[in-house]
C-alpha positions in Angstrom: -92.3 46.5 6.5 -95.6 48.3 5.7 -94.0 51.7 6.5 -90.9 51.0 4.6 -92.8 50.0 1.5 -94.5 53.4 1.4 -91.6 55.8 1.7 -91.3 58.2 -1.2 -88.1 56.6 -2.3 -89.7 53.2 -2.6 -92.8 54.7 -4.3 -90.4 56.1 -6.8 -89.0 52.6 -7.3 -92.6 51.4 -7.9 -93.1 54.0 -10.6 -89.9 52.8 -12.3 -91.2 49.2 -12.2 -94.7 50.1 -13.3 -93.9 52.4 -16.2 -91.2 51.4 -18.7 -88.6 54.1 -19.3 -89.2 56.1 -16.0 -85.9 56.9 -14.2 -86.9 58.7 -11.0 -84.6 61.6 -9.9 -86.8 63.3 -7.3 -90.0 63.0 -5.3 -92.5 65.5 -3.9 -95.6 65.5 -1.8 -99.1 64.8 -3.1 -102.2 65.5 -1.0 -104.2 62.3 -0.1 -106.2 60.6 2.6 -103.5 59.6 5.0 -105.6 56.8 6.6 -105.8 54.9 3.3 -103.0 55.9 1.0 -99.3 56.9 0.8 -98.8 59.1 -2.3 -96.1 61.2 -3.9 -95.2 62.9 -7.1 -92.2 61.4 -8.9 -90.1 63.4 -11.4 -88.1 61.4 -13.9 -84.8 62.1 -15.8 -86.8 63.6 -18.7 -88.6 66.1 -16.5 -91.9 64.3 -16.6 -94.0 63.9 -13.4 -96.0 61.0 -12.2 -98.4 60.5 -9.3 -98.0 57.3 -7.3 -100.8 56.1 -4.9 -100.1 53.1 -2.7 -103.0 51.7 -0.6 -102.5 50.9 3.0 -105.3 48.4 3.4 -107.6 46.1 1.3 -110.5 48.5 1.2 -108.2 51.3 -0.2 -106.8 48.9 -2.8 -110.3 48.1 -3.9 -111.0 51.8 -4.3 -108.0 52.2 -6.6 -109.1 49.2 -8.6 -112.5 50.8 -8.9 -111.0 54.1 -10.0 -109.0 52.3 -12.7 -112.3 50.8 -14.0 -113.9 54.3 -13.9 -111.1 55.9 -15.8 -111.3 53.2 -18.4 -115.0 54.1 -18.9 -114.0 57.7 -19.7 -113.1 57.0 -23.4 -111.4 59.8 -25.4 -114.7 60.8 -26.9 -116.3 61.2 -23.4 -113.2 63.1 -22.1 -113.5 65.5 -24.9 -116.9 66.5 -23.7 -115.6 67.6 -20.3 -113.9 71.0 -19.7 -111.3 69.5 -17.3 -108.6 66.8 -17.4 -109.0 63.4 -15.9 -106.1 61.2 -14.6 -104.7 58.5 -16.8 -103.3 55.2 -15.4 -99.8 54.7 -16.7 -99.1 51.4 -14.9 -99.5 49.4 -11.7 -97.6 47.0 -9.4 -99.1 44.4 -7.1 -97.3 43.9 -3.8 -98.4 42.0 -0.7 -101.9 41.6 -2.2 -102.3 45.4 -2.7 -101.9 47.2 -6.0 -100.1 50.5 -6.3 -101.1 52.7 -9.3 -99.0 55.2 -11.2 -100.8 58.1 -13.0 -99.6 60.6 -15.5 -99.3 63.8 -13.5 -101.9 66.5 -14.1 -101.2 70.3 -14.3 -102.0 72.6 -11.4 -102.2 72.2 -7.7 -104.9 71.9 -5.0 -106.3 74.9 -3.1 -107.7 75.4 0.4 -111.3 76.7 0.6 -109.9 80.1 1.5 -107.6 80.1 -1.6 -110.6 79.1 -3.8 -112.4 82.2 -2.7 -109.3 84.4 -3.0 -108.5 83.2 -6.5 -112.1 83.5 -7.6 -111.9 87.2 -6.8 -108.2 87.7 -7.7 -107.1 84.9 -10.1 -103.6 84.2 -10.9 -102.6 85.4 -14.4 -102.3 82.8 -17.2 -98.9 81.6 -18.1 -99.2 83.0 -21.6 -100.8 86.4 -22.2 -104.1 85.8 -24.2 -104.7 87.6 -27.4 -106.9 90.8 -27.2 -109.6 89.0 -29.1 -109.7 86.0 -26.8 -112.8 85.5 -24.6 -112.1 86.6 -21.0 -111.5 83.7 -18.6 -114.5 83.1 -16.4 -114.1 83.3 -12.6 -113.2 80.1 -10.8 -116.7 79.6 -9.4 -118.2 79.9 -12.9 -115.6 77.3 -14.2 -116.5 75.0 -11.4 -120.2 75.3 -12.0 -119.8 74.6 -15.7 -117.6 71.6 -15.0 -120.1 70.1 -12.7 -122.9 70.8 -15.1 -121.1 69.0 -17.9 -120.2 66.0 -15.6 -123.8 65.7 -14.3 -125.1 65.8 -17.9 -123.1 62.7 -19.0 -125.4 59.8 -19.9 -126.2 57.3 -17.1 -125.2 54.5 -19.4 -121.6 55.5 -18.9 -121.9 54.4 -15.3 -124.3 51.5 -15.8 -122.3 49.9 -18.7 -119.3 49.9 -16.4 -121.2 48.0 -13.7 -120.9 50.9 -11.3 -123.6 51.7 -8.8 -126.8 53.5 -9.9 -129.4 54.6 -7.3 -132.8 56.2 -7.6 -133.7 59.2 -5.5 -135.6 57.0 -3.0 -132.6 54.6 -2.8 -130.3 57.6 -2.0 -132.6 58.5 0.9 -132.9 55.0 2.2 -129.1 54.4 2.1 -128.6 57.6 4.1 -131.2 56.4 6.6 -129.3 53.2 7.0 -126.1 55.1 7.6 -127.9 57.2 10.1 -129.0 54.1 12.0 -125.4 52.8 12.0 -124.1 56.2 13.3 -126.7 56.2 16.1 -125.5 52.8 17.4 -122.2 54.4 18.4 -124.0 56.3 21.1 -121.5 59.2 20.5 -123.6 61.6 18.5 -125.7 64.3 20.1 -129.4 63.3 20.1 -130.6 66.6 18.7 -128.4 66.2 15.6 -129.7 62.6 15.1 -133.3 63.9 15.3 -132.5 66.9 13.0 -131.1 64.6 10.3 -133.8 62.0 10.6 -136.5 64.7 10.1 -134.7 65.9 7.0 -134.6 62.3 5.7 -138.3 61.8 6.4 -139.2 65.0 4.6 -139.9 63.3 1.2 -140.2 66.7 -0.6 -136.4 67.1 -0.3 -135.9 63.8 -2.1 -137.8 64.4 -5.3 -135.1 64.9 -7.8 -133.6 63.4 -11.0 -130.5 61.4 -10.4 -127.2 62.3 -12.2 -123.8 60.9 -13.0 -121.9 62.2 -10.0 -118.2 62.2 -8.9 -119.2 61.1 -5.4 -116.1 62.3 -3.5 -115.6 65.8 -4.7 -113.8 68.3 -2.4 -110.9 70.7 -2.7 -108.2 68.0 -2.5 -109.7 66.4 -5.6 -109.6 69.6 -7.7 -106.5 71.1 -9.2 -106.2 74.7 -10.4 -103.6 75.9 -12.9 -102.9 79.7 -12.9 -106.5 80.6 -12.3 -108.0 77.9 -14.5 -109.8 74.7 -13.2 -107.5 72.0 -14.5 -108.7 68.6 -13.3 -110.9 66.5 -11.1 -109.2 63.5 -9.4 -110.2 60.8 -6.9 -112.7 58.9 -9.1 -113.3 55.8 -7.0 -116.9 56.8 -6.1 -118.4 57.6 -9.5 -122.1 56.6 -9.5 -125.5 57.6 -10.6 -127.2 59.3 -7.6 -127.9 62.6 -5.8 -126.2 65.6 -7.5 -126.2 67.3 -4.1 -123.3 65.1 -3.0 -120.9 67.0 -5.3 -121.9 70.3 -3.8 -121.6 69.5 -0.1 -118.0 70.6 0.2 -119.1 74.2 -0.8 -120.9 74.5 2.6 -117.4 75.2 4.1 -117.1 78.4 2.0 -117.2 81.6 4.2 -118.6 83.6 1.3 -122.1 82.3 0.2 -121.8 84.2 -3.0 -119.2 81.6 -4.2 -121.7 78.8 -4.0 -124.5 80.9 -5.5 -122.2 81.6 -8.5 -121.4 77.9 -8.9 -125.1 77.0 -8.9 -125.9 79.7 -11.4 -123.2 78.6 -13.8 -124.3 74.9 -13.2 -127.9 75.8 -14.1 -126.8 77.1 -17.5 -124.4 74.3 -18.3 -126.4 71.3 -17.1 -128.9 69.6 -19.4 -131.5 69.8 -16.6 -131.5 72.7 -14.0 -130.9 71.8 -10.4 -133.9 70.9 -8.2 -135.0 73.6 -5.7 -133.8 71.6 -2.7 -130.3 70.7 -3.9 -128.5 73.0 -1.6 -130.5 71.9 1.4 -129.5 68.3 0.8 -125.9 69.5 0.3 -126.1 71.0 3.8 -127.4 67.8 5.2 -124.7 65.8 3.6 -122.0 68.2 4.9 -123.3 68.0 8.4 -123.7 64.2 8.2 -120.1 63.8 7.0 -119.0 64.3 10.6 -121.1 61.3 11.7 -119.7 59.2 8.9 -116.2 60.2 9.9 -116.9 59.3 13.5 -118.2 55.9 12.4 -115.1 55.4 10.3 -112.9 56.1 13.2 -114.8 53.7 15.5 -114.7 50.9 12.9 -110.9 51.3 12.5 -110.2 51.9 16.2 -108.5 55.3 15.6 -109.1 57.2 18.8 -107.9 60.5 17.5 -110.4 60.4 14.6 -113.3 59.6 17.0 -112.3 62.3 19.5 -111.9 65.0 16.8 -115.2 64.0 15.2 -117.0 64.2 18.6 -115.6 67.7 19.2 -116.8 68.9 15.8 -120.2 67.3 16.3 -120.5 69.0 19.7 -119.6 72.3 18.1 -122.1 71.7 15.3 -124.9 70.9 17.8 -124.1 74.1 19.7 -124.2 76.2 16.5 -127.5 74.7 15.5 -129.0 75.5 18.9 -127.7 79.1 18.8 -129.0 79.7 15.3 -132.3 78.0 15.9 -132.0 76.5 12.4 -134.9 74.1 12.0 -133.3 72.0 9.3 -130.0 71.8 7.4 -129.8 74.6 4.9 -132.7 76.5 6.5 -131.9 79.7 8.5 -133.4 80.2 11.9 -135.5 83.2 12.9 -133.6 86.5 13.3 -132.7 87.6 16.8 -135.6 89.4 18.7 -133.8 92.7 18.5 -133.4 92.5 14.8 -137.0 91.4 14.2 -138.2 94.3 16.5 -136.2 96.8 14.5 -137.5 95.5 11.2 -141.1 95.7 12.5 -140.5 99.2 13.7 -139.1 100.2 10.3 -142.0 98.7 8.6 -144.4 100.7 10.7 -142.6 103.9 9.9 -142.7 103.1 6.2 -146.4 102.4 6.4 -147.0 105.8 7.9 -145.4 107.7 5.1 -146.0 107.4 1.4 -142.7 109.2 0.7 -140.7 106.5 2.5 -142.6 103.6 1.0 -140.5 101.7 -1.6 -140.8 98.4 -3.4 -138.5 95.7 -2.0 -136.3 94.4 -4.8 -133.0 92.6 -5.1 -130.0 93.7 -7.1 -131.6 92.4 -10.3 -134.8 94.3 -9.7 -136.8 91.2 -8.7 -139.5 91.7 -6.1 -138.7 90.2 -2.7 -141.4 88.6 -0.4 -141.6 85.9 2.1 -142.3 83.2 -0.5 -139.4 84.1 -2.8 -136.6 84.1 -0.2 -134.0 81.5 -1.2 -132.9 78.6 1.0 -130.0 79.1 3.4 -126.6 79.8 1.9 -124.1 77.0 1.9 -121.9 78.6 4.5 -124.6 79.3 7.0 -124.5 75.9 8.7 -122.6 72.6 8.6 -119.2 71.6 9.6 -117.0 68.9 8.0 -113.7 67.2 9.0 -110.4 68.4 7.8 -109.2 66.0 5.1 -105.7 66.2 6.6 -106.5 66.2 10.3 -104.6 63.9 12.5 -104.7 60.2 11.6 -106.9 59.7 8.6 -108.7 62.9 7.6 -111.9 62.4 5.7 -112.8 61.1 2.3 -116.4 61.8 2.7 -116.6 64.7 0.3 -117.7 67.1 3.0 -115.9 70.5 3.2 -112.5 71.0 4.7 -110.5 73.8 6.2 -107.3 72.0 5.3 -106.3 71.5 1.7 -102.9 71.6 0.3 -101.1 73.2 -2.6 -98.3 70.6 -2.8 -99.6 68.5 -5.7 -97.1 70.0 -8.0 -94.8 71.7 -5.5 -91.1 71.3 -4.9 -89.6 67.9 -5.3 -86.8 66.2 -3.3 -84.0 64.4 -5.0 -84.2 60.6 -4.6 -81.2 58.9 -2.9 
């Protein structure tokens, strides 16, 4: 009965029951966490589209109820301060103790990490040609950084007045320590990774930051892009006051570190307060630890494929960490001996000749020395589960190699 209830045709029927005047004529796919939800896009007889999300368990139903509460907190005046769209709940239907929600459909579609990078460099042209006097559209990475800066600058009262969670920096650290202890009890995580994460959590210098209003579950499947413009953030069930790094952890999956650098730079300009110096290191930690959280989730639910996949990825991560000699998440290991030897040899030659001696500067003319080197780039380390892998995927907010562009894709006529 559970599977029948969540077919696209019956989700279309739910949309008709939840929203007066909706007469479904077609359905299409909508990316989501397959372990918790069945979702689809419904097109009605007037050409309007609606997103339907049906929970598969009590926990997922509670997440949708929380998201409804969150979206109510985003009043029109608050929404007007954000440079992206948010979903709007159009109606809901309760069935078998679980509540299915229908949302007005948002423009655009989701992108894989690779597509994010490609469109950042080669964006799709806008639907309508802008006037010659119009301000040129910013690259996608800049738009993302500005959007996160505006979100993280919202007043904490928005969250607290809605009775949503609010954590101090120290509480964020202790909550992650608790989750680490829980992960360790599975006995399925390599010991060197457990020690690596514990050391990062015990390094209190990493955890000295100002908390922000954060999305809490941001990744590529919760971002839609419309012809080169960032259109919306979705998946608002984890909004809280906490560590801003949680909204950057998915960027660790980018193969080009310049993308994350651009996001951070734009974020620094848009946010009321600049990011703390260890934000990306904590983002790396959260991206790595997402694998452990995914494994625990699979163990708790008895989904063998999730556990096996998470173990394989944890084993790969452990091997990569050993190979790179990275001492901590987000910190690069020492260069290979051959590279270090060549660099030393070059330095000796430069010291022997005043003609060959030059100042070491970056592309902006800033001096480079050992103390000014930035933390490791987001793509250096850290693996995260695919949000669409096997049974369940991940809703941790870590990075993904999956993604989908089906949010507003083709639709299938309803029978």
